[in-house]
C-alpha positions in Angstrom: -0.2 -0.1 0.0 1.6 3.4 -0.9 1.2 6.7 1.0 -0.7 9.0 -1.2 0.1 12.1 0.8 3.8 11.9 0.3 5.0 15.2 -1.2 6.8 15.0 -4.7 10.2 16.5 -4.8 10.8 17.7 -8.5 13.8 20.0 -7.6 17.0 20.0 -5.0 16.1 22.3 -2.0 18.7 25.0 -2.8 16.6 25.8 -6.1 15.0 29.3 -5.6 12.0 29.9 -7.4 9.4 32.8 -7.8 6.1 32.2 -9.5 3.3 34.2 -11.3 2.8 37.7 -9.9 6.0 37.5 -8.0 8.1 36.8 -10.8 6.5 39.2 -13.0 6.9 42.3 -10.4 10.4 41.1 -9.7 11.6 41.5 -13.5 9.4 44.7 -14.1 11.3 46.3 -11.0 14.5 45.1 -12.0 14.0 46.7 -15.8 12.7 49.8 -14.1 15.8 50.2 -12.2 18.2 50.1 -15.2 16.2 52.6 -16.8 16.5 54.9 -13.7 20.4 54.4 -13.7 20.9 55.6 -17.2 17.9 58.3 -17.3 20.0 60.9 -16.0 22.3 60.9 -18.9 20.0 61.7 -21.5 20.2 64.7 -23.7 22.7 67.7 -24.1 22.2 68.5 -20.4 22.4 64.9 -19.0 24.9 64.3 -16.2 28.0 61.9 -16.1 28.5 58.6 -14.2 31.6 58.0 -12.4 32.4 54.4 -12.6 35.2 53.0 -10.5 36.4 49.2 -10.6 37.7 47.0 -7.8 41.1 48.2 -9.0 40.2 51.7 -8.9 40.3 52.2 -12.7 38.0 55.1 -13.2 35.5 55.7 -16.2 33.6 59.0 -16.4 30.9 58.8 -19.2 27.4 59.3 -20.2 27.2 56.9 -22.7 24.6 54.3 -22.0 26.0 51.3 -23.2 29.4 52.0 -21.3 27.6 52.4 -18.1 25.8 49.1 -18.5 28.9 47.3 -19.5 30.9 48.4 -16.8 28.2 47.6 -13.9 28.0 43.8 -12.6 24.3 43.6 -13.3 23.3 40.3 -11.7 19.5 40.1 -12.1 18.7 37.8 -15.0 15.8 40.4 -16.3 18.1 43.3 -15.8 20.7 41.8 -18.0 18.1 41.2 -20.9 17.4 45.1 -20.7 21.0 46.0 -20.7 21.3 43.6 -23.6 18.9 46.2 -25.8 21.9 48.6 -25.2 24.6 46.7 -26.7 22.3 45.6 -29.7 21.5 49.4 -30.3 25.3 50.1 -30.1 26.5 47.2 -32.3 23.4 47.9 -35.0 23.6 51.9 -35.0 26.3 53.1 -32.6 24.1 55.6 -30.7 20.8 55.9 -29.0 21.5 53.2 -26.3 20.0 55.5 -23.4 16.9 56.0 -25.3 16.3 52.4 -26.2 17.0 51.2 -22.5 14.6 54.1 -21.0 11.7 53.0 -23.5 12.2 49.5 -22.6 12.1 50.3 -19.0 8.8 52.4 -19.3 7.0 49.8 -21.5 7.6 47.3 -18.6 6.7 50.1 -15.7 3.3 50.9 -17.7 2.8 47.2 -18.2 2.6 47.0 -14.4 -0.3 49.2 -14.1 -2.4 47.1 -16.8 -1.5 43.9 -14.6 -3.0 45.8 -11.6 -6.0 46.0 -13.5 -6.4 42.3 -14.1 -5.2 42.4 -17.7 -3.6 39.2 -18.9 0.1 39.5 -20.0 -0.8 37.9 -23.3 -3.5 40.8 -24.0 -0.7 43.5 -23.1 2.0 41.7 -25.2 -0.6 41.6 -28.4 -1.4 45.5 -27.8 2.2 46.2 -27.4 2.9 44.4 -30.8 0.2 46.2 -32.4 1.5 49.4 -31.2 5.1 48.8 -32.2 4.2 47.8 -35.6 2.1 51.1 -36.1 4.6 53.1 -34.6 7.2 52.4 -37.2 4.6 53.0 -39.9 4.1 56.3 -38.4 7.8 57.0 -37.8 8.4 56.3 -41.8 5.6 58.8 -42.6 7.2 61.6 -40.5 10.6 61.2 -41.3 12.4 63.5 -44.0 14.4 62.4 -47.0 18.1 63.2 -47.2 19.7 62.9 -50.8 23.2 61.8 -51.1 24.5 65.0 -52.9 27.5 67.2 -51.8 24.9 69.8 -50.7 24.0 67.8 -47.5 27.5 68.4 -46.0 26.0 71.0 -43.6 23.2 68.6 -42.6 25.6 65.7 -41.9 27.6 67.9 -39.8 24.5 69.1 -37.7 23.6 65.3 -37.4 27.1 64.6 -35.8 26.9 67.5 -33.5 23.7 66.5 -32.4 25.0 63.3 -31.4 28.1 64.5 -29.4 26.1 67.5 -27.9 26.3 66.5 -23.8 29.5 64.8 -24.2 32.8 66.3 -23.0 33.6 67.0 -26.8 30.9 69.7 -26.9 33.3 72.8 -26.7 35.2 71.3 -30.1 32.0 69.6 -31.8 32.1 71.6 -34.8 35.6 70.8 -35.6 35.1 67.2 -34.6 31.8 67.0 -36.7 33.7 68.2 -39.6 36.5 65.4 -39.2 33.3 62.9 -39.0 31.7 64.1 -42.1 34.8 64.2 -44.1 36.1 60.9 -43.0 32.6 59.2 -43.9 32.4 60.8 -47.4 36.0 59.9 -48.2 35.7 56.1 -47.5 32.6 55.7 -49.3 32.9 53.4 -52.2 32.3 55.4 -55.5 29.0 55.0 -57.0 27.5 53.1 -54.1 26.0 53.7 -50.6 28.7 51.1 -49.3 30.4 52.3 -45.9 32.5 50.3 -43.6 33.1 52.0 -40.1 35.9 49.8 -39.4 37.9 51.6 -42.1 38.1 54.4 -39.9 40.9 54.1 -37.2 40.7 56.2 -34.1 44.1 57.0 -32.1 44.1 58.5 -28.8 47.1 60.8 -28.2 47.2 62.5 -24.3 48.4 66.1 -24.7 47.3 69.3 -26.3 43.7 70.3 -26.7 40.4 68.5 -28.0 40.6 71.1 -30.7 43.7 69.9 -31.9 42.1 66.4 -32.9 42.8 65.9 -36.6 42.0 63.8 -39.8 44.8 62.2 -41.2 44.2 61.0 -44.9 46.1 57.8 -44.6 47.0 55.4 -41.5 48.8 56.2 -38.3 50.5 53.0 -36.9 51.2 52.8 -33.1 54.7 51.2 -34.3 58.4 52.8 -34.7 60.9 51.8 -37.1 62.9 48.8 -36.2 66.3 50.7 -36.4 67.3 54.0 -35.3 69.7 54.3 -38.3 66.8 53.9 -40.9 65.7 57.2 -42.3 62.8 58.9 -40.0 61.2 60.5 -42.9 60.6 59.0 -46.5 59.1 61.3 -49.1 57.6 60.0 -52.2 57.0 56.6 -50.2 56.8 53.1 -52.2 55.2 50.9 -49.7 55.3 47.0 -49.5 53.0 45.1 -47.3 54.0 41.8 -46.3 52.2 39.0 -44.3 55.2 36.5 -44.0 58.2 36.7 -42.1 61.4 38.5 -43.5 63.4 35.8 -42.0 64.6 32.0 -42.4 62.2 29.5 -41.1 63.5 27.6 -38.3 63.8 23.9 -39.1 60.9 21.5 -37.9 61.8 20.0 -34.2 62.5 16.4 -36.0 64.5 17.8 -38.8 68.4 16.7 -38.9 71.0 18.2 -40.7 74.2 16.1 -41.0 77.2 18.2 -41.4 80.7 16.7 -41.5 83.2 19.2 -41.9 83.5 23.2 -41.2 83.1 23.8 -45.0 79.7 22.4 -45.2 78.7 24.5 -42.0 80.1 27.6 -43.6 78.2 26.7 -46.8 74.9 26.1 -45.1 75.1 29.7 -43.1 76.2 31.2 -46.3 73.1 29.7 -48.3 71.1 31.3 -45.5 72.5 34.6 -45.8 72.0 34.6 -49.8 68.5 33.9 -49.3 67.9 36.9 -47.0 70.0 39.0 -49.3 67.8 37.9 -52.2 64.7 38.6 -50.5 65.6 42.4 -49.8 67.0 42.6 -53.2 63.7 41.7 -54.6 62.1 44.4 -52.3 64.6 46.8 -53.5 64.2 45.9 -57.1 60.4 46.4 -56.9 61.0 50.1 -56.0 59.9 49.8 -52.6 61.2 52.3 -50.0 59.1 51.2 -47.0 58.3 47.9 -45.6 55.2 47.0 -43.3 55.7 43.4 -42.2 53.0 41.5 -40.2 55.6 39.1 -39.0 59.1 39.2 -38.0 62.1 40.6 -39.4 65.4 39.1 -38.3 68.6 41.0 -37.5 70.4 40.2 -40.8 67.3 41.4 -42.9 67.0 44.4 -40.5 70.9 45.3 -41.3 70.3 44.8 -45.1 67.3 46.9 -45.1 69.1 49.9 -43.1 71.7 49.5 -45.5 69.3 50.3 -48.3 67.8 53.1 -46.5 64.6 51.3 -46.4 62.0 52.3 -43.6 60.7 49.1 -42.1 58.1 48.3 -39.3 57.5 44.6 -38.2 54.6 42.9 -36.2 52.1 45.3 -37.7 48.6 44.3 -36.9 46.6 42.4 -39.6 43.8 45.0 -39.5 46.3 47.7 -39.9 47.9 45.8 -42.9 44.3 45.7 -44.5 43.6 49.3 -43.8 47.1 50.3 -45.6 46.3 48.3 -48.4 42.9 50.3 -48.6 44.7 53.6 -48.2 47.9 53.2 -50.2 46.6 50.8 -53.1 49.4 48.4 -52.2 48.4 44.7 -52.3 49.3 42.2 -49.5 52.4 40.2 -50.6 52.6 36.5 -49.6 55.7 35.4 -52.1 58.5 37.4 -51.7 60.4 35.8 -54.7 57.7 37.2 -56.8 57.2 41.0 -55.6 57.0 43.5 -58.5 56.4 47.4 -58.6 52.6 46.3 -59.3 52.2 45.2 -55.8 53.7 48.4 -54.4 51.5 51.2 -52.8 52.2 55.0 -52.7 52.0 57.9 -50.4 53.5 61.2 -50.2 55.3 60.7 -46.8 55.8 58.0 -44.1 57.5 59.7 -41.3 58.3 58.9 -37.4 56.8 61.2 -35.1 56.8 61.4 -31.1 54.0 62.3 -29.2 54.0 62.7 -25.3 56.3 59.8 -25.2 54.4 57.8 -27.9 56.2 56.8 -31.3 53.9 56.7 -34.1 54.6 56.1 -37.9 52.6 58.4 -40.2 51.5 57.1 -43.7 49.8 60.3 -45.0 49.2 62.1 -48.1 47.5 59.2 -49.9 45.8 59.4 -53.2 41.8 58.9 -52.6 42.5 56.6 -49.6 39.5 54.4 -48.5 41.0 54.0 -44.9 41.6 57.0 -42.7 42.8 57.9 -39.3 41.4 60.3 -36.9 43.9 61.3 -34.3 42.0 62.4 -30.9 44.0 64.7 -28.5 43.1 65.5 -24.9 44.3 66.7 -21.6 43.8 63.4 -19.6 43.1 59.9 -20.4 39.4 60.2 -19.3 38.9 63.1 -21.4 39.9 61.2 -24.6 38.2 58.1 -23.9 35.0 60.2 -23.7 35.8 62.0 -26.7 36.3 58.5 -28.5 32.9 57.6 -27.4 31.4 60.9 -28.9 33.2 60.4 -32.1 31.6 56.9 -32.3 28.2 58.4 -31.8 28.8 61.0 -34.2 30.3 58.5 -36.9 27.5 55.9 -36.5 24.7 58.6 -36.9 26.2 59.8 -40.0 26.7 56.4 -41.4 23.0 55.6 -40.6 21.9 58.8 -42.4 24.0 58.2 -45.3 22.9 54.6 -45.8 19.0 55.0 -45.1 18.7 58.3 -46.3 16.2 59.4 -43.7 16.0 61.7 -40.7 13.7 62.7 -38.0 13.5 65.4 -35.8 15.1 65.3 -32.0 14.4 67.3 -29.0 11.5 64.9 -28.1 9.4 66.0 -31.1 9.4 62.7 -32.9 8.3 61.1 -29.6 5.6 63.3 -29.1 4.1 62.9 -32.5 4.4 59.2 -32.3 2.6 59.1 -29.0 -0.3 61.3 -30.4 -1.0 59.5 -33.4 -0.7 56.1 -31.6 -3.2 57.6 -29.1 -5.6 58.4 -31.9 -5.1 55.0 -33.7 -5.9 53.1 -30.3 -9.4 54.7 -30.8 -10.0 52.3 -33.5 -9.5 49.3 -31.6 -11.7 47.3 -29.7 -11.1 45.1 -26.7 -8.3 45.7 -24.0 -5.3 45.8 -26.4 -6.4 49.3 -26.9 -5.3 50.0 -23.1 -2.0 48.6 -24.0 -1.4 50.8 -27.2 -2.3 53.6 -24.9 0.3 52.8 -22.5 2.8 52.2 -25.3 2.2 55.9 -26.3 2.5 57.1 -22.8 5.9 55.2 -22.6 7.3 57.1 -25.5 6.7 60.6 -23.9 9.1 59.5 -21.1 11.9 60.8 -23.6 10.8 64.4 -23.6 9.8 64.3 -20.1 13.4 63.2 -18.9 15.2 65.7 -21.6 13.2 68.6 -19.7 13.9 67.0 -16.3 17.6 66.8 -16.9 17.7 70.5 -18.1 16.2 71.5 -15.0 12.8 72.7 -16.6 9.4 71.7 -15.3 8.7 68.6 -17.3 5.0 68.6 -16.7 4.7 72.2 -18.2 7.2 71.2 -21.2 5.0 68.0 -21.9 1.8 69.7 -22.0 3.0 72.6 -24.3 4.3 70.2 -26.5 1.4 68.1 -26.8 -0.7 71.2 -27.1 1.3 72.4 -30.3 1.3 69.0 -31.7 -2.4 68.6 -31.5 -2.8 71.8 -33.2 -0.7 70.6 -36.1 2.8 72.0 -35.2 4.4 68.6 -35.4 8.2 70.1 -36.1 8.0 71.5 -32.4 10.4 70.3 -30.0 12.5 71.1 -27.0 15.6 73.1 -28.0 17.7 72.7 -25.0 20.5 75.3 -26.4 17.8 77.9 -25.6 15.7 76.0 -23.1 12.6 76.8 -25.3 9.8 75.0 -27.2 10.8 75.7 -30.9 10.5 74.3 -34.5 13.6 71.7 -34.3 13.6 71.4 -37.8 14.7 75.3 -38.2 17.1 74.8 -35.1 18.5 71.5 -37.0 18.2 69.2 -34.2 17.7 66.3 -36.2 18.7 62.6 -35.7 19.1 59.5 -38.0 15.5 57.6 -38.5 17.5 54.2 -37.8 18.2 55.2 -34.2 14.6 55.5 -33.4 13.5 52.7 -35.5 15.9 50.2 -33.9 15.2 51.7 -30.2 11.5 51.0 -30.6 12.0 47.6 -32.0 14.5 46.4 -29.3 12.5 47.9 -26.6 9.3 46.6 -27.4 10.8 43.1 -28.2 12.6 43.1 -24.8 9.5 44.3 -22.9 7.2 41.6 -24.4 9.8 38.8 -23.6 10.1 39.7 -20.2 6.1 40.0 -19.9 6.0 36.5 -21.1 8.1 35.2 -18.0 5.5 34.0 -15.0 8.4 31.5 -13.5 11.9 32.4 -12.6 13.8 29.5 -11.6 17.3 30.0 -10.1 19.3 26.9 -9.8 22.8 25.8 -8.4 22.9 28.8 -5.6 22.8 28.7 -1.8 19.4 29.5 -0.3 18.9 33.6 -0.4 20.9 33.7 -3.9 17.9 35.0 -5.6 18.2 38.7 -6.0 14.8 40.6 -5.2 13.6 43.8 -6.3 14.2 46.6 -3.9 17.5 45.3 -3.0 19.4 47.8 -5.2 23.0 47.3 -3.8 22.6 43.4 -4.1 20.9 43.0 -7.5 22.4 45.9 -9.5 25.8 44.7 -7.9 28.9 47.1 -7.8 31.1 48.1 -10.7 33.5 45.8 -12.5 
């Protein structure tokens, strides 16, 4: 006879579990806290965060993805929201804070609907309807940008908008000019094919941010291999080599049988002749500069120095490929067949010292398809933040040139999306209508926060913006340079369409995914390891 009252144990005792409403509330609270962490950094008047690692390394930034990457986020739902920022960064390069804030607000608003006893499946359906409609409206209210030379000033303005609020703000006009020139230069002729990886960024401590410059060529963090080599080559003829300029060592089990001093001398002589022939082939090709991906042995170095050839060794593969795009040189793998046709050109190759760093400049290239941006700044923290600002600017300009579409900034596009979504929701019946309305309300979180971060009254600003958009002035937004509501199209506060598109996509997807979760099972830890909402130090962790 069996005991039917005996409990059935499915999981070990150390398993921590949250079920149903507890799981949903816990996950939503985590997402809200991630949004709260980054919201104060939004906009040109946003504040910075100082992140201190256990080894006392300091990062000062207001870049959303950098903040979330540096934090040790433990809560699984919070990690999912942080992933939104990483997706936004990899796909677009900017708009990370906005994407996280919208995701957090969507979940916060979903909690109100859950309190009204609306099932998560209904909320998810409503959010999906709203996200699809928002993308349609976004396309309608976007502006087309042609790819002619006339759009130079417009692209500069987009880059400046992206960099506003970063520590590069004083020099943003100079940096924006550099960004636009760089992007236009690497464009492949007659196409809209760009590769942001063809723009190399090098950071140099010293001088001012305003001394940052664009080099029409490649700068290598390498010095020449011998101080006796010339420090400057005019009319450079460049050979790019991806094999070692040295003799291969015999295999471990190779045996060489030498029975007399003459044979040993002959063996060494043959090795020398091989190296001499390689250097002769390089010289005969017309090359006076050599960049080698692998090693260059001492004898080859001596011969290259004797021929007054400038040489660098152990150059990274990525730099070799950029040099090829900049100089037109082909990457050589067979040194016996090197010819003048594989050689590239630049006006100068020069070794330059900057604040204790030795750099090799390859500049004056004709129509280079790879470039270098040199960033200067007083301290390492400043340079790092300028680099992040430049990458945001580059990402924005790339987006505009690829899609050919822009939208208005200053919260204008979010207010218009919200307004039209609320009108659209009137056509819906059923409880999905409430979810669409909450989706629309979540978008208003962006202009609300912009105003709050600028020290303005967020309710007054939001009310006035809504009123103006209702009256048909759909180009009005918040100009935080004047702290006034005005036509942001005339004020040239513009952003790429793709930033908003990706932010809405990513935020709505992660929100619906988290809303589907009604059971959280944490395995393999000790009792009490499950991190509960409200315990911020525990569950958002410290800084890594």
